[in-house]
Gaussian input, Z-matrix of N, CA and C with variables (Angstrom, degrees):
# hf/3-21g

backbone

0 1
 N
 C     1     B1
 C     2     B2     1     A1
 N     3     B3     2     A2     1     D1
 C     4     B4     3     A3     2     D2
 C     5     B5     4     A4     3     D3
 N     6     B6     5     A5     4     D4
 C     7     B7     6     A6     5     D5
 C     8     B8     7     A7     6     D6
 N     9     B9     8     A8     7     D7
 C    10    B10     9     A9     8     D8
 C    11    B11    10    A10     9     D9
 N    12    B12    11    A11    10    D10
 C    13    B13    12    A12    11    D11
 C    14    B14    13    A13    12    D12
 N    15    B15    14    A14    13    D13
 C    16    B16    15    A15    14    D14
 C    17    B17    16    A16    15    D15
 N    18    B18    17    A17    16    D16
 C    19    B19    18    A18    17    D17
 C    20    B20    19    A19    18    D18
 N    21    B21    20    A20    19    D19
 C    22    B22    21    A21    20    D20
 C    23    B23    22    A22    21    D21
 N    24    B24    23    A23    22    D22
 C    25    B25    24    A24    23    D23
 C    26    B26    25    A25    24    D24
 N    27    B27    26    A26    25    D25
 C    28    B28    27    A27    26    D26
 C    29    B29    28    A28    27    D27
 N    30    B30    29    A29    28    D28
 C    31    B31    30    A30    29    D29
 C    32    B32    31    A31    30    D30
 N    33    B33    32    A32    31    D31
 C    34    B34    33    A33    32    D32
 C    35    B35    34    A34    33    D33
 N    36    B36    35    A35    34    D34
 C    37    B37    36    A36    35    D35
 C    38    B38    37    A37    36    D36
 N    39    B39    38    A38    37    D37
 C    40    B40    39    A39    38    D38
 C    41    B41    40    A40    39    D39
 N    42    B42    41    A41    40    D40
 C    43    B43    42    A42    41    D41
 C    44    B44    43    A43    42    D42
 N    45    B45    44    A44    43    D43
 C    46    B46    45    A45    44    D44
 C    47    B47    46    A46    45    D45
 N    48    B48    47    A47    46    D46
 C    49    B49    48    A48    47    D47
 C    50    B50    49    A49    48    D48
 N    51    B51    50    A50    49    D49
 C    52    B52    51    A51    50    D50
 C    53    B53    52    A52    51    D51
 N    54    B54    53    A53    52    D52
 C    55    B55    54    A54    53    D53
 C    56    B56    55    A55    54    D54
 N    57    B57    56    A56    55    D55
 C    58    B58    57    A57    56    D56
 C    59    B59    58    A58    57    D57
 N    60    B60    59    A59    58    D58
 C    61    B61    60    A60    59    D59
 C    62    B62    61    A61    60    D60
 N    63    B63    62    A62    61    D61
 C    64    B64    63    A63    62    D62
 C    65    B65    64    A64    63    D63
 N    66    B66    65    A65    64    D64
 C    67    B67    66    A66    65    D65
 C    68    B68    67    A67    66    D66
 N    69    B69    68    A68    67    D67
 C    70    B70    69    A69    68    D68
 C    71    B71    70    A70    69    D69
 N    72    B72    71    A71    70    D70
 C    73    B73    72    A72    71    D71
 C    74    B74    73    A73    72    D72
 N    75    B75    74    A74    73    D73
 C    76    B76    75    A75    74    D74
 C    77    B77    76    A76    75    D75
 N    78    B78    77    A77    76    D76
 C    79    B79    78    A78    77    D77
 C    80    B80    79    A79    78    D78
 N    81    B81    80    A80    79    D79
 C    82    B82    81    A81    80    D80
 C    83    B83    82    A82    81    D81
 N    84    B84    83    A83    82    D82
 C    85    B85    84    A84    83    D83
 C    86    B86    85    A85    84    D84
 N    87    B87    86    A86    85    D85
 C    88    B88    87    A87    86    D86
 C    89    B89    88    A88    87    D87
 N    90    B90    89    A89    88    D88
 C    91    B91    90    A90    89    D89
 C    92    B92    91    A91    90    D90
 N    93    B93    92    A92    91    D91
 C    94    B94    93    A93    92    D92
 C    95    B95    94    A94    93    D93
 N    96    B96    95    A95    94    D94
 C    97    B97    96    A96    95    D95
 C    98    B98    97    A97    96    D96
 N    99    B99    98    A98    97    D97
 C   100   B100    99    A99    98    D98
 C   101   B101   100   A100    99    D99
 N   102   B102   101   A101   100   D100
 C   103   B103   102   A102   101   D101
 C   104   B104   103   A103   102   D102
 N   105   B105   104   A104   103   D103
 C   106   B106   105   A105   104   D104
 C   107   B107   106   A106   105   D105
 N   108   B108   107   A107   106   D106
 C   109   B109   108   A108   107   D107
 C   110   B110   109   A109   108   D108
 N   111   B111   110   A110   109   D109
 C   112   B112   111   A111   110   D110
 C   113   B113   112   A112   111   D111
 N   114   B114   113   A113   112   D112
 C   115   B115   114   A114   113   D113
 C   116   B116   115   A115   114   D114
 N   117   B117   116   A116   115   D115
 C   118   B118   117   A117   116   D116
 C   119   B119   118   A118   117   D117
 N   120   B120   119   A119   118   D118
 C   121   B121   120   A120   119   D119
 C   122   B122   121   A121   120   D120
 N   123   B123   122   A122   121   D121
 C   124   B124   123   A123   122   D122
 C   125   B125   124   A124   123   D123
 N   126   B126   125   A125   124   D124
 C   127   B127   126   A126   125   D125
 C   128   B128   127   A127   126   D126
 N   129   B129   128   A128   127   D127
 C   130   B130   129   A129   128   D128
 C   131   B131   130   A130   129   D129
 N   132   B132   131   A131   130   D130
 C   133   B133   132   A132   131   D131
 C   134   B134   133   A133   132   D132
 N   135   B135   134   A134   133   D133
 C   136   B136   135   A135   134   D134
 C   137   B137   136   A136   135   D135
 N   138   B138   137   A137   136   D136
 C   139   B139   138   A138   137   D137
 C   140   B140   139   A139   138   D138
 N   141   B141   140   A140   139   D139
 C   142   B142   141   A141   140   D140
 C   143   B143   142   A142   141   D141
 N   144   B144   143   A143   142   D142
 C   145   B145   144   A144   143   D143
 C   146   B146   145   A145   144   D144
 N   147   B147   146   A146   145   D145
 C   148   B148   147   A147   146   D146
 C   149   B149   148   A148   147   D147
 N   150   B150   149   A149   148   D148
 C   151   B151   150   A150   149   D149
 C   152   B152   151   A151   150   D150
 N   153   B153   152   A152   151   D151
 C   154   B154   153   A153   152   D152
 C   155   B155   154   A154   153   D153
 N   156   B156   155   A155   154   D154
 C   157   B157   156   A156   155   D155
 C   158   B158   157   A157   156   D156
 N   159   B159   158   A158   157   D157
 C   160   B160   159   A159   158   D158
 C   161   B161   160   A160   159   D159
 N   162   B162   161   A161   160   D160
 C   163   B163   162   A162   161   D161
 C   164   B164   163   A163   162   D162
 N   165   B165   164   A164   163   D163
 C   166   B166   165   A165   164   D164
 C   167   B167   166   A166   165   D165
 N   168   B168   167   A167   166   D166
 C   169   B169   168   A168   167   D167
 C   170   B170   169   A169   168   D168
 N   171   B171   170   A170   169   D169
 C   172   B172   171   A171   170   D170
 C   173   B173   172   A172   171   D171
 N   174   B174   173   A173   172   D172
 C   175   B175   174   A174   173   D173
 C   176   B176   175   A175   174   D174
 N   177   B177   176   A176   175   D175
 C   178   B178   177   A177   176   D176
 C   179   B179   178   A178   177   D177
 N   180   B180   179   A179   178   D178
 C   181   B181   180   A180   179   D179
 C   182   B182   181   A181   180   D180
 N   183   B183   182   A182   181   D181
 C   184   B184   183   A183   182   D182
 C   185   B185   184   A184   183   D183
 N   186   B186   185   A185   184   D184
 C   187   B187   186   A186   185   D185
 C   188   B188   187   A187   186   D186
 N   189   B189   188   A188   187   D187
 C   190   B190   189   A189   188   D188
 C   191   B191   190   A190   189   D189
 N   192   B192   191   A191   190   D190
 C   193   B193   192   A192   191   D191
 C   194   B194   193   A193   192   D192
 N   195   B195   194   A194   193   D193
 C   196   B196   195   A195   194   D194
 C   197   B197   196   A196   195   D195
 N   198   B198   197   A197   196   D196
 C   199   B199   198   A198   197   D197
 C   200   B200   199   A199   198   D198
 N   201   B201   200   A200   199   D199
 C   202   B202   201   A201   200   D200
 C   203   B203   202   A202   201   D201
 N   204   B204   203   A203   202   D202
 C   205   B205   204   A204   203   D203
 C   206   B206   205   A205   204   D204
 N   207   B207   206   A206   205   D205
 C   208   B208   207   A207   206   D206
 C   209   B209   208   A208   207   D207
 N   210   B210   209   A209   208   D208
 C   211   B211   210   A210   209   D209
 C   212   B212   211   A211   210   D210
 N   213   B213   212   A212   211   D211
 C   214   B214   213   A213   212   D212
 C   215   B215   214   A214   213   D213
 N   216   B216   215   A215   214   D214
 C   217   B217   216   A216   215   D215
 C   218   B218   217   A217   216   D216
 N   219   B219   218   A218   217   D217
 C   220   B220   219   A219   218   D218
 C   221   B221   220   A220   219   D219
 N   222   B222   221   A221   220   D220
 C   223   B223   222   A222   221   D221
 C   224   B224   223   A223   222   D222
 N   225   B225   224   A224   223   D223
 C   226   B226   225   A225   224   D224
 C   227   B227   226   A226   225   D225
 N   228   B228   227   A227   226   D226
 C   229   B229   228   A228   227   D227
 C   230   B230   229   A229   228   D228
 N   231   B231   230   A230   229   D229
 C   232   B232   231   A231   230   D230
 C   233   B233   232   A232   231   D231
 N   234   B234   233   A233   232   D232
 C   235   B235   234   A234   233   D233
 C   236   B236   235   A235   234   D234
 N   237   B237   236   A236   235   D235
 C   238   B238   237   A237   236   D236
 C   239   B239   238   A238   237   D237
 N   240   B240   239   A239   238   D238
 C   241   B241   240   A240   239   D239
 C   242   B242   241   A241   240   D240
 N   243   B243   242   A242   241   D241
 C   244   B244   243   A243   242   D242
 C   245   B245   244   A244   243   D243

   B1=1.4423
   B2=1.5252
   B3=1.3100
   B4=1.4525
   B5=1.5258
   B6=1.3255
   B7=1.4617
   B8=1.5163
   B9=1.3155
   B10=1.4538
   B11=1.5223
   B12=1.3171
   B13=1.4586
   B14=1.5313
   B15=1.3173
   B16=1.4683
   B17=1.5282
   B18=1.3266
   B19=1.4649
   B20=1.5278
   B21=1.3417
   B22=1.4688
   B23=1.5253
   B24=1.3263
   B25=1.4682
   B26=1.5205
   B27=1.3207
   B28=1.4614
   B29=1.5167
   B30=1.3260
   B31=1.4661
   B32=1.5304
   B33=1.3242
   B34=1.4666
   B35=1.5218
   B36=1.3237
   B37=1.4685
   B38=1.5293
   B39=1.3289
   B40=1.4690
   B41=1.5302
   B42=1.3277
   B43=1.4635
   B44=1.5246
   B45=1.3244
   B46=1.4707
   B47=1.5288
   B48=1.3267
   B49=1.4704
   B50=1.5234
   B51=1.3230
   B52=1.4618
   B53=1.5177
   B54=1.2956
   B55=1.4542
   B56=1.5099
   B57=1.3139
   B58=1.4547
   B59=1.5249
   B60=1.3257
   B61=1.4496
   B62=1.5160
   B63=1.3327
   B64=1.4621
   B65=1.5268
   B66=1.3275
   B67=1.4593
   B68=1.5252
   B69=1.3243
   B70=1.4579
   B71=1.5340
   B72=1.3244
   B73=1.4613
   B74=1.5246
   B75=1.3222
   B76=1.4697
   B77=1.5203
   B78=1.3354
   B79=1.4669
   B80=1.5229
   B81=1.3229
   B82=1.4659
   B83=1.5265
   B84=1.3311
   B85=1.4617
   B86=1.5175
   B87=1.3249
   B88=1.4585
   B89=1.5144
   B90=1.3246
   B91=1.4652
   B92=1.5318
   B93=1.3440
   B94=1.4667
   B95=1.5211
   B96=1.3127
   B97=1.4710
   B98=1.5235
   B99=1.3192
   B100=1.4601
   B101=1.5117
   B102=1.3330
   B103=1.4678
   B104=1.5224
   B105=1.3244
   B106=1.4770
   B107=1.5182
   B108=1.3364
   B109=1.4657
   B110=1.5225
   B111=1.3212
   B112=1.4679
   B113=1.5393
   B114=1.3179
   B115=1.4680
   B116=1.5236
   B117=1.3378
   B118=1.4678
   B119=1.5258
   B120=1.3349
   B121=1.4646
   B122=1.5233
   B123=1.3158
   B124=1.4754
   B125=1.5235
   B126=1.3218
   B127=1.4652
   B128=1.5270
   B129=1.3307
   B130=1.4706
   B131=1.5285
   B132=1.3223
   B133=1.4712
   B134=1.5172
   B135=1.3256
   B136=1.4609
   B137=1.5106
   B138=1.3081
   B139=1.4658
   B140=1.5250
   B141=1.3267
   B142=1.4670
   B143=1.5167
   B144=1.3314
   B145=1.4642
   B146=1.5244
   B147=1.3218
   B148=1.4572
   B149=1.5187
   B150=1.3103
   B151=1.4568
   B152=1.5181
   B153=1.3134
   B154=1.4573
   B155=1.5208
   B156=1.3017
   B157=1.4603
   B158=1.5145
   B159=1.3145
   B160=1.4623
   B161=1.5270
   B162=1.3271
   B163=1.4579
   B164=1.5253
   B165=1.3212
   B166=1.4530
   B167=1.5247
   B168=1.3115
   B169=1.4591
   B170=1.5216
   B171=1.3110
   B172=1.4647
   B173=1.5220
   B174=1.3177
   B175=1.4700
   B176=1.5260
   B177=1.3125
   B178=1.4624
   B179=1.5137
   B180=1.3429
   B181=1.4655
   B182=1.5190
   B183=1.3171
   B184=1.4564
   B185=1.5290
   B186=1.3143
   B187=1.4670
   B188=1.5310
   B189=1.3232
   B190=1.4678
   B191=1.5257
   B192=1.3442
   B193=1.4591
   B194=1.5256
   B195=1.3353
   B196=1.4593
   B197=1.5133
   B198=1.3233
   B199=1.4753
   B200=1.5272
   B201=1.3337
   B202=1.4685
   B203=1.5196
   B204=1.3400
   B205=1.4560
   B206=1.5221
   B207=1.3208
   B208=1.4647
   B209=1.5278
   B210=1.3235
   B211=1.4585
   B212=1.5292
   B213=1.3294
   B214=1.4714
   B215=1.5234
   B216=1.3361
   B217=1.4658
   B218=1.5262
   B219=1.3300
   B220=1.4586
   B221=1.5215
   B222=1.3372
   B223=1.4618
   B224=1.5261
   B225=1.3203
   B226=1.4639
   B227=1.5154
   B228=1.3113
   B229=1.4667
   B230=1.5133
   B231=1.3023
   B232=1.4560
   B233=1.5255
   B234=1.3182
   B235=1.4565
   B236=1.5275
   B237=1.3150
   B238=1.4567
   B239=1.5129
   B240=1.3027
   B241=1.4582
   B242=1.5108
   B243=1.3327
   B244=1.4671
   B245=1.5048
   A1=108.89
   A2=115.73
   A3=121.67
   A4=109.67
   A5=116.36
   A6=120.41
   A7=111.81
   A8=116.41
   A9=119.20
   A10=110.18
   A11=115.19
   A12=121.45
   A13=110.85
   A14=114.61
   A15=120.57
   A16=109.75
   A17=117.75
   A18=120.59
   A19=111.04
   A20=117.09
   A21=120.16
   A22=110.13
   A23=117.05
   A24=120.59
   A25=110.62
   A26=115.97
   A27=120.63
   A28=111.28
   A29=116.90
   A30=120.98
   A31=109.84
   A32=117.25
   A33=120.13
   A34=111.35
   A35=116.80
   A36=119.49
   A37=111.26
   A38=117.22
   A39=120.37
   A40=110.40
   A41=117.67
   A42=121.03
   A43=114.50
   A44=117.53
   A45=120.56
   A46=113.51
   A47=120.07
   A48=118.62
   A49=114.37
   A50=117.50
   A51=120.83
   A52=111.49
   A53=115.27
   A54=121.49
   A55=111.72
   A56=114.00
   A57=122.71
   A58=106.27
   A59=116.57
   A60=121.16
   A61=112.84
   A62=115.38
   A63=121.62
   A64=109.31
   A65=115.82
   A66=121.16
   A67=109.82
   A68=116.31
   A69=120.63
   A70=111.78
   A71=117.04
   A72=120.63
   A73=111.12
   A74=116.32
   A75=120.45
   A76=109.57
   A77=117.41
   A78=121.47
   A79=111.03
   A80=116.71
   A81=120.55
   A82=111.00
   A83=116.74
   A84=120.13
   A85=112.39
   A86=116.69
   A87=120.69
   A88=113.54
   A89=115.70
   A90=122.42
   A91=111.98
   A92=115.52
   A93=121.59
   A94=108.99
   A95=116.21
   A96=121.41
   A97=111.59
   A98=114.67
   A99=121.12
   A100=113.44
   A101=117.72
   A102=120.08
   A103=110.83
   A104=117.07
   A105=120.52
   A106=110.65
   A107=116.02
   A108=120.76
   A109=110.00
   A110=117.19
   A111=120.88
   A112=111.72
   A113=115.82
   A114=119.99
   A115=110.08
   A116=116.48
   A117=120.88
   A118=111.01
   A119=116.89
   A120=120.81
   A121=110.50
   A122=117.25
   A123=120.56
   A124=110.74
   A125=116.39
   A126=120.48
   A127=111.26
   A128=116.97
   A129=120.49
   A130=111.76
   A131=117.39
   A132=119.92
   A133=110.15
   A134=116.86
   A135=121.02
   A136=112.91
   A137=116.97
   A138=122.27
   A139=112.45
   A140=116.17
   A141=120.19
   A142=112.82
   A143=117.53
   A144=121.33
   A145=112.49
   A146=117.10
   A147=121.35
   A148=108.06
   A149=115.29
   A150=120.93
   A151=108.82
   A152=115.58
   A153=119.81
   A154=107.87
   A155=115.71
   A156=120.18
   A157=111.64
   A158=116.82
   A159=120.77
   A160=112.75
   A161=116.95
   A162=121.21
   A163=111.71
   A164=118.08
   A165=122.18
   A166=111.38
   A167=115.22
   A168=119.76
   A169=113.32
   A170=118.65
   A171=120.71
   A172=112.26
   A173=118.61
   A174=122.42
   A175=109.00
   A176=114.98
   A177=120.61
   A178=110.93
   A179=113.95
   A180=120.31
   A181=108.56
   A182=115.50
   A183=121.41
   A184=109.17
   A185=116.90
   A186=121.86
   A187=108.97
   A188=116.15
   A189=119.39
   A190=110.44
   A191=116.30
   A192=119.75
   A193=110.48
   A194=116.76
   A195=121.64
   A196=112.21
   A197=116.18
   A198=120.55
   A199=109.83
   A200=117.13
   A201=120.96
   A202=111.49
   A203=116.17
   A204=120.98
   A205=110.41
   A206=116.40
   A207=120.94
   A208=110.50
   A209=116.50
   A210=120.92
   A211=110.54
   A212=116.66
   A213=120.35
   A214=112.06
   A215=116.85
   A216=121.32
   A217=112.69
   A218=116.42
   A219=120.62
   A220=113.14
   A221=116.42
   A222=120.55
   A223=112.29
   A224=116.21
   A225=121.52
   A226=108.86
   A227=114.37
   A228=119.58
   A229=109.54
   A230=115.78
   A231=120.74
   A232=108.81
   A233=116.28
   A234=120.79
   A235=111.68
   A236=116.36
   A237=119.71
   A238=112.88
   A239=117.39
   A240=121.57
   A241=108.69
   A242=115.67
   A243=120.12
   A244=109.51
   D1=134.07
   D2=177.83
   D3=-66.80
   D4=150.56
   D5=177.87
   D6=-61.97
   D7=167.07
   D8=179.91
   D9=-110.60
   D10=156.92
   D11=-177.69
   D12=-79.00
   D13=166.51
   D14=177.27
   D15=-61.94
   D16=-39.14
   D17=178.72
   D18=-63.44
   D19=-39.72
   D20=177.78
   D21=-65.09
   D22=-41.32
   D23=176.45
   D24=-59.18
   D25=-43.51
   D26=-179.33
   D27=-63.28
   D28=-45.27
   D29=179.32
   D30=-60.64
   D31=-46.63
   D32=178.50
   D33=-59.91
   D34=-44.68
   D35=-176.67
   D36=-65.74
   D37=-33.12
   D38=177.24
   D39=-71.12
   D40=-36.19
   D41=-176.85
   D42=-84.63
   D43=-16.71
   D44=-177.11
   D45=-54.43
   D46=-43.39
   D47=-179.14
   D48=-63.02
   D49=-16.85
   D50=178.47
   D51=111.81
   D52=178.84
   D53=-179.72
   D54=100.31
   D55=173.36
   D56=179.45
   D57=-121.51
   D58=103.65
   D59=-171.86
   D60=-109.72
   D61=149.86
   D62=175.54
   D63=-83.65
   D64=167.71
   D65=176.06
   D66=-56.95
   D67=-43.54
   D68=-178.53
   D69=-63.19
   D70=-41.20
   D71=178.29
   D72=-64.93
   D73=-42.27
   D74=178.97
   D75=-64.10
   D76=-44.18
   D77=-179.97
   D78=-61.50
   D79=-43.41
   D80=-179.31
   D81=-65.75
   D82=-49.21
   D83=-178.33
   D84=-67.28
   D85=-34.66
   D86=-178.64
   D87=-88.63
   D88=-7.72
   D89=-179.89
   D90=56.20
   D91=46.16
   D92=175.50
   D93=-132.77
   D94=163.02
   D95=-177.96
   D96=-68.83
   D97=148.61
   D98=-179.95
   D99=-57.47
   D100=-39.86
   D101=-179.66
   D102=-63.93
   D103=-36.64
   D104=177.07
   D105=-65.38
   D106=-38.01
   D107=177.37
   D108=-64.73
   D109=-44.95
   D110=-178.53
   D111=-61.09
   D112=-42.98
   D113=178.50
   D114=-64.56
   D115=-45.95
   D116=179.81
   D117=-61.46
   D118=-39.99
   D119=178.89
   D120=-61.68
   D121=-45.09
   D122=178.57
   D123=-58.86
   D124=-45.10
   D125=-179.03
   D126=-67.42
   D127=-43.64
   D128=-178.87
   D129=-69.18
   D130=-35.23
   D131=175.64
   D132=-64.52
   D133=-38.29
   D134=177.96
   D135=-63.92
   D136=-28.60
   D137=178.32
   D138=-86.96
   D139=-11.29
   D140=-177.45
   D141=82.84
   D142=16.25
   D143=-177.75
   D144=-84.75
   D145=-26.20
   D146=174.57
   D147=-137.66
   D148=164.07
   D149=-179.95
   D150=-145.23
   D151=160.42
   D152=173.53
   D153=-67.16
   D154=140.88
   D155=-179.98
   D156=-72.41
   D157=176.17
   D158=-177.92
   D159=-69.38
   D160=-7.89
   D161=-178.02
   D162=-97.09
   D163=17.00
   D164=179.40
   D165=105.57
   D166=-176.79
   D167=-174.07
   D168=-79.12
   D169=-3.25
   D170=-178.95
   D171=-79.20
   D172=-10.11
   D173=179.89
   D174=-129.79
   D175=145.74
   D176=-174.31
   D177=-127.80
   D178=151.02
   D179=176.78
   D180=-140.17
   D181=159.63
   D182=-179.68
   D183=-83.26
   D184=146.06
   D185=176.32
   D186=-95.11
   D187=173.03
   D188=175.92
   D189=-61.01
   D190=-39.02
   D191=177.22
   D192=-62.44
   D193=-43.55
   D194=178.95
   D195=-62.87
   D196=-39.08
   D197=177.90
   D198=-64.42
   D199=-41.67
   D200=176.94
   D201=-64.00
   D202=-40.52
   D203=177.52
   D204=-62.94
   D205=-46.04
   D206=178.82
   D207=-60.27
   D208=-42.27
   D209=178.93
   D210=-62.79
   D211=-44.04
   D212=-178.55
   D213=-66.63
   D214=-25.49
   D215=178.25
   D216=-90.17
   D217=-0.27
   D218=-179.75
   D219=78.29
   D220=19.76
   D221=-179.52
   D222=-91.32
   D223=-9.59
   D224=-178.26
   D225=-140.68
   D226=151.48
   D227=175.84
   D228=-100.22
   D229=154.72
   D230=177.49
   D231=-65.00
   D232=137.07
   D233=179.32
   D234=-78.74
   D235=-13.93
   D236=-178.60
   D237=82.56
   D238=-0.56
   D239=179.36
   D240=-79.58
   D241=133.43
   D242=-179.02
   D243=-107.07

Protein backbone atom coordinates (compact mmCIF):
# COMPACT_ATOMS: atom_id res chain seq x y z
CA UNK A 1 0.00 0.00 0.00
CA UNK A 2 1.28 3.44 -0.92
CA UNK A 3 1.94 5.87 1.92
CA UNK A 4 -0.66 8.43 2.86
CA UNK A 5 -0.48 12.20 2.70
CA UNK A 6 -0.38 14.58 5.65
CA UNK A 7 -3.94 15.68 4.81
CA UNK A 8 -5.12 12.04 4.91
CA UNK A 9 -3.40 11.59 8.28
CA UNK A 10 -5.14 14.70 9.56
CA UNK A 11 -8.56 13.56 8.35
CA UNK A 12 -8.08 10.14 9.98
CA UNK A 13 -6.91 11.66 13.25
CA UNK A 14 -9.96 13.97 13.36
CA UNK A 15 -12.35 11.08 12.64
CA UNK A 16 -10.77 8.53 15.01
CA UNK A 17 -12.75 9.64 18.09
CA UNK A 18 -15.97 8.90 16.20
CA UNK A 19 -18.93 10.86 14.94
CA UNK A 20 -20.20 11.90 11.55
CA UNK A 21 -18.44 15.09 10.50
CA UNK A 22 -18.79 17.47 7.57
CA UNK A 23 -15.88 18.65 5.44
CA UNK A 24 -16.04 22.00 7.22
CA UNK A 25 -15.90 20.38 10.67
CA UNK A 26 -12.94 18.22 9.65
CA UNK A 27 -11.13 21.24 8.16
CA UNK A 28 -11.71 23.32 11.30
CA UNK A 29 -10.66 20.60 13.74
CA UNK A 30 -7.69 19.54 11.63
CA UNK A 31 -6.68 23.12 10.85
CA UNK A 32 -6.33 22.44 7.11
CA UNK A 33 -8.00 23.88 4.02
CA UNK A 34 -11.32 22.49 2.85
CA UNK A 35 -9.96 21.53 -0.57
CA UNK A 36 -7.25 19.43 1.10
CA UNK A 37 -9.93 17.71 3.17
CA UNK A 38 -12.04 16.99 0.07
CA UNK A 39 -9.09 15.45 -1.77
CA UNK A 40 -8.11 13.38 1.29
CA UNK A 41 -11.71 12.20 1.70
CA UNK A 42 -11.84 10.99 -1.91
CA UNK A 43 -8.57 9.10 -1.48
CA UNK A 44 -9.52 7.62 1.91
CA UNK A 45 -12.96 6.57 0.66
CA UNK A 46 -11.25 4.80 -2.23
CA UNK A 47 -9.15 2.85 0.26
CA UNK A 48 -12.16 2.00 2.41
CA UNK A 49 -10.76 3.95 5.38
CA UNK A 50 -13.75 6.28 5.67
CA UNK A 51 -17.31 6.21 4.44
CA UNK A 52 -20.24 8.55 4.09
CA UNK A 53 -22.31 8.56 7.24
CA UNK A 54 -25.90 7.38 7.44
CA UNK A 55 -27.05 10.97 6.90
CA UNK A 56 -25.83 11.11 3.30
CA UNK A 57 -22.56 12.00 1.65
CA UNK A 58 -22.24 15.35 3.42
CA UNK A 59 -20.93 13.66 6.60
CA UNK A 60 -18.11 11.18 6.99
CA UNK A 61 -17.05 8.59 9.53
CA UNK A 62 -14.08 6.29 9.95
CA UNK A 63 -14.41 2.57 9.16
CA UNK A 64 -12.88 -0.31 11.11
CA UNK A 65 -10.20 -0.50 8.43
CA UNK A 66 -9.54 3.24 8.81
CA UNK A 67 -9.30 2.91 12.58
CA UNK A 68 -6.75 0.09 12.15
CA UNK A 69 -4.82 2.22 9.66
CA UNK A 70 -4.84 5.17 12.05
CA UNK A 71 -3.65 2.92 14.87
CA UNK A 72 -0.83 1.49 12.73
CA UNK A 73 0.29 5.04 11.86
CA UNK A 74 0.28 6.08 15.52
CA UNK A 75 -2.68 8.41 15.01
CA UNK A 76 -4.88 6.57 17.51
CA UNK A 77 -4.40 4.85 20.82
CA UNK A 78 -5.69 1.42 21.66
CA UNK A 79 -9.05 1.58 23.40
CA UNK A 80 -8.16 -1.42 25.51
CA UNK A 81 -11.30 -3.21 24.38
CA UNK A 82 -10.76 -6.89 23.69
